[in-house]
N, C-alpha and C positions, 0 to 999 in steps of 0.2 A: 512119238518121240519121247525119249527118256529124260524129259525136262525135270521130272521129279527128282532124279538122281542129281542133276545139276543144282536144283533149288534146295536139295538137301544140305548143300554147303552152307545154307543160311542158319543151320542149327546143329546142335549135338557135337559128337566127336569129330566129324568131318570138318566142321567149322574150327574146332580146336587145332586140328592138324594143319589146316590152312593158316591159322593165326600164328602157329609156330614157324611156318615157312616164311611168312610175310613180316612178322615182327610187330604186329599191332594188336590192339584189344579186340575181343570178339565182336563188340559193337562196331568198331571201325572196319573190321574185315567183313562183317555182314553187310554194312553199307557199301563197302567197296565192291562186293559181289553184286549187290543190287544195282549198282551203277555200271559195272563192267559187262554183265551179261547182255543187257539191252544194247550197249554200244557195239559189242561183238556181233550180236544177231542182226543189228541194223546194217553193219558193214557187210556181213555175209549176204544179207538179202540184196543189197545194192549190187554185189558181185554176181549173184545168181540171176538177177534181172538185167544184166548188162551183157549184150550179145558178144562183146569182145572178151569178157572175163568169165562168162558162164562155163565155157568148156574147161578152163583151167580149174575152176572150183569143182566141176564134175570129176576130174581126174584126181584132185586132192581128196575128195570124199571116198574114192575107191581105196586109197591108202589108209584112211581113217575109218575103219569098219565098225567102230563101236567097242572093240575089245578092251579099250582103256577103261570103259565103264564097268567091266567085270570085277575089277578090284580097285574101286575108287579110293578107299582108305590107303592102300599101298601106293597108288599113284600120288596121292597128296603128300605122302611122306618123302617121295622122291620124284617130283614133277619133272617132266621133260621141258625145261625152260628154253632150250635151244630150238626145239620144234615150235614151241609157243611163240618165240621171237620171230621165227620165219613166217609163221601164219600171220602174225600182227603186221609184219612188213608187207605181206601181200594185201592185207585188208586196209591198212592205214598208211602205208608207205612212210614218208618223212614226217607224217603227222602223228606217229605212234606216241611220241613223248607228250604231245599236246593232249591226246586222249587220256594218257596216264595222269596228266595234270588235272584234267576234268574229273577223273575218278577220285583223285586225291582231294580236290575241293569238296566233292560230295561226301566223302567218307571220313576225312580227318587223318587218313594215312599219309605218310610222306610219299613223294612221287616215286621213289624206288619201290616201296611196298605196293603201290598201286600198279606199277609196271609188272611186278612179280605176280599180282593177282591176274592181270590180263594175260601174261605168258602162261600161267597155270590153267586158266579157264579156256583159252583158245583151242587147245587140242581136245578138251572135253566137249566143247560145242561142236567141233568138226566130227568128233567121234559119234556123238548123238545123231548128227545129221547123216553121217556115213552109214550108221546102223539102219536108219530109216530108208536110205537109198537102197541098201542091200536087201532088207526085208520086204520092201514094197516095189523093188525093181524100178526105181525112179529114173527117168531120163532127165535131161537138162531142164526141160519145161516143168516136169514134176518137182524137181528141186526148187525151181523158182516159185512155184505155187506153195510148196511147203514152207519155205523161208518167209514168204509174204504173210502166210497165215500165222506163223510164229511171231513175227515182228508185230502184227496186228494184235495178237493175244497179249503182248506185253502192255497194251493199253487197256486190257480187260478189267473187269470189276470183281473178279473172283479170287478169294483166298490170298495166297502169297503174291499173286500177280497184282492184286490191289495194293498190297503193302509196297511192292516195288514201284508201282505207278505213283503212289502217294509220296514216296521218297524222292522220285524224280520230277514230280509235278511242281516245279518251283514257283509257278505263278498261281497254283491252286485253282486252275480253271477246269480240272477234271480231265484234261487232255494232255497226256505225257508226250504225245508225238510232236507237238509244237515245241516242247522243251528239248526233246532229243534232236529235232531238226535244228533248233537254235544252237545247241551244243556243237553239232556237226558242222553247221555253217560257220559258227564262230571259230572253231579250231581248224577247219579246212580252208579258212580264208575266203569264205563265200563261194568257193568253187563246187561244182557238182561233179 
């Protein structure tokens, strides 16, 4: 998976382009990305491992083939926020604004800037997953396995993932999954 391209948003000129779009400082935007990516991946993973929603995700990944990653800088200058909003609606439904508020609390961005980060990143995440689906000929079960591994990797201890984990590990117990679960449960009203 081209997570390196997505995580590249945490530094350099891509971060600057995203900051211009969102209207926050580079630190706020970096923290926003660090909170938004795991939230999106967790929601995609839940869809991929839900028998009712997995087929819809599979079809969405056929449309998001990874071509968006070929010109990441260009995309960040003119992100497809409408596509992103549609993806977020499928992933979070009526709780999209609550997720944006959680990203806002983590990052210091206002809720509109946090929503814009989510809308910008959602097509990139699906593009990266769609690229893997295409390159590895993944079926619904393969997509479920991939997203489960990616969600688990966000709790890993290596490099940038460790930084993201530390940013999200609010109770500093070394386990970000309990914090993500807490955020999801809190903002989804305790429903699974």
